[in-house]
N, C-alpha and C positions, 0 to 999 in steps of 0.2 A: 804023347798027349793023353795021359791017362784020364779016362772018364769023360772026355769031351764029346764023344760020339753018342752019348746016351740020351741026349735031348732033354736034359734036366732044366733047361732054361736059366742057367746061372749067368751071372754078370761079373766082370772084373773091371774095376775103375783104377786106372794107373795114373796117379796124381804126382806131378812134379812139385818139389819144394818151393817155398817162397824166395823172394829176392835176397841176395847177399851182396856185400860190398864188392866181392870179386866179380859177380855177375855184372854190376854196373861198370866195372873197369875192364870188362871183357877178358878177364884172366881165366885160364883153364884151371878149374878147381880139381877135377879128378877126385882122388880119395882124400885130399886135404880136408881137414875138419873145420869148415868155416861156419860161423853163426849167421842167422838171419839178421837183416837190418830191421829197424822199426817198421818200415814199409812192408818188409817181408812177413812180419808177424801179422800186420793188418791184412795183407793179402790172404794169408792162411785162415784168418778169422772169418773173412767175408766168404771165402770158398767153402769153409767148413759148414756154414749155415746152409749153403746150397746143397752140398753133398749129403748132409744129414737128412734131407728130404727124400733121398733114395733109400732110406731105412737100411743102411748097411748091416750085415751080420758079423763082419770081422774086419779088423784093421791090422795090416802088417806094414812094417816100415824099415828102411835102412837105419842103422844105428848111428850114422853121422848126424851131428847136431842140427844141421839145417833141415833134414828130413824128419828127425825125431820131434823137433819143435813144431813143424807143420802138422804132423800126425796128432800131436798133443791137442791142437785146437779142435780137431774133429772128435777126439775122445771126450773132450770137455762138453761138447754139445750132445753127443750120443750116449755117453755113459759106458762106452765100450773100452776094454783094455787094448793097448797096443802091444803087439808082439814084434820085437826088433830082431832083425836078422842081418848079419854082416854080408850075407850073400847078395843083398840088395844095394850095396854100396855102388858109387859111381866107378867107372873105369879107372884103374890105376894107369897113369900116363907118364910115369917116370920124370924125365927131364922137362917135359912140357908143362908140368904142374907149376902154377904160379906165374907163368909167362902170359903176356897179352896175346891176342890174336895176331897182331902185327909182328911181335917178336917171334912167334912160332913160324910164321910164313917166311920171315927174314932168315932165321937160323936153320929151319928144317923144311925148306920149301919143297924139295923133292918128296920127302916123306909125307908132307901135308897133301900134295897133289895126288900122290898114289892112293892115299886114304880116301880122298874125295872121289877118285875113280872107282872106288869099291874094292880095291885090292886089300888083302890081309896085311895090315901094317901094325907093328908094335910101336905105337906112338910114344916117343920119348923112351923107348926100351921097355914099355909097360905091357899091358894085356892086349891080346887080340879081342876084337868085338865078339868073336865066336866063343872065346873063353868067358867073357862077361855073361853071355847068354847061357853058357854051360852051368854057371853058378846061380844065376838069378831066376831063370825060367822054372827050374825044378822047385824053388821055394814058392813061387806063385802057384804052380800046378798042385803042389801038396796042400796048400791052403785052400785053393778052389775046390779040391776034392772033398774037403770037410764041410762045405756049404750045404745047406738044405736045398731041395729043389726050389728054383726061383730065387735063390739067395744071391747076395751081393758082397763081394770082397773089395775093399779099398786097399790099394798098394801105394805107399808113399815112398817115392824113390827119386831118381835123378834122370835128366834128359837122355843121356846116352844109354843108361841101363834100361830105361823104359823102352827106347826105340829097339834095342836088340832083343828085349824080351817079347815085344809085340811081334817082331819079325819071326822069332822062333815059334811062338804060339800059333801064328798064322801059317807056318810051314813055308815061308818065303826063303829063297836062296840068299845067303848073306850079302852078296853084292847088290841086292835090291833093297836092303834095309835103309840105306841113306834116303831112298825115295819116300820114306814115311815122313820126312821133315821133322823139325824140332818142336819142342813144347815151350811155350812161354811160361814164366814163373807162375806157379800155382794154377796152371791149367792142367787138363787131364784128357785121357783117351779112354774109351769104353769098348771092351770086347763083350759081345753077347754070344751065348751058346746056341748053335744051330745043329741041325741033323748031321752035318758033315764036319763039325768042329767049331772052333772059335771064328767069329767074324768081327771085323773092325766096324763098329757102329758110330763112333764119334772120335774125332782126332783134334787135339789142341783146342778143346772146348773150354769155355769159361762160364757157360750157362747150363742149366739142366737139360739133359738129352730129351729131345722130342721123339715121339714114335715115328718110325719110317713107314710111310704109306705109299703103296704102289710103286716100289722101287724097280720092279721088273716090267712095268708097262708104261 
């Protein structure tokens, strides 16, 4: 976790893309390149107006269309350019991709149950969650290291990739990552920099973060 112990007061906002048709159908998207619905674009536009109030310094995004289109709405409001990185793509899940939740449970029940227990599973023959973190977390760390003191980075990515990246940046053991829970479409989580590294300040938020007052008393 390069640079995170220096107390520079940086902030990372990890923002999930807007709604897609496969989200509505509860189909596992993985690395399949699915576009936003009209509602997904509207979600991104609403959220972008809120996130712009955080005065971000940089925006990085997955190059998949649903994330790129979401990031584009924030770029339009802030005037910032978006840097796209394939390292921020969603988990590749092989044979699971395109299947509904019910189809996955019916066809790959044991694999699904093992994954939910926190075991390392190549869902559908695809990537391990730790492999997703191996490629995504360094992208976020490198971008955060370029921020000025007190700066804010917005990362536009996908639910699974965001969860694994948060887990890695917080130093959690992989079998605990599922405990972070999922993100709703176009909601975000916020990591703030403290003296001992990154802290989870907001999770699955859809409104602007409020200061945490007296959390230890």
